[in-house]
C-alpha angles and dihedrals in degrees: 000000000000132000121244111243108213098207110125094359101105128081124190123191134174121223122189087201139359132208090220130006094203095043110022114185121253090227094056093045092049089050093051122100108271110218096177097108093048095053117091117244090258095031102105113087116176106153123163124205124191121214121221123232114213109235097173125120138206087269095050121118093184129052107244131188142183128207114278135179125333119229122194122215102203127177136152124205115202137191112240110242134203101218129067091248092051089048094053095103090049094051095040105042098060127152111292097015111140126207144108128291109208120194127187120188138193096024123094107271093231091060112104119243111266137184114280097027118132117240138172115232121197121184102211149169117217119240127208111305115230129203113229120235112268116258134186115264094010135107119248109268144184134187134220119204113213125207119206108234099188137001113316122227106218092169102048121146124216112245 
């Protein structure tokens, strides 16, 4: 048995709109701006947390819970570029911009989207981007927090 190394196996695109959140089309995903090469190696944060709903009663002797709402903590960290193409995420993902963050994992990022591939689709609004403090031996960076605006589809399939 061997472990899957994640280097180079994640693709991140930005879609201003989608024909279907649960089954986005390969053509529209392949036409979307691909931000993968502008995101730092640790710059994709898509972490869910699930709230608990207290189901105990006055007679309970054990705390019991049921599954509650899911909240997504989404943030992208980008390298700052010097050309207009490299600056596209900076000029596109401004505060209040709505769209869809689409993430594909475990397939080489250079591989085109194709029917049947699993993707995560997050309908989001961009928060205020923030430049990171300069550091020795690092590229200049900034982050963009993303707020989920309706139910995410972490198990979508490309049509």
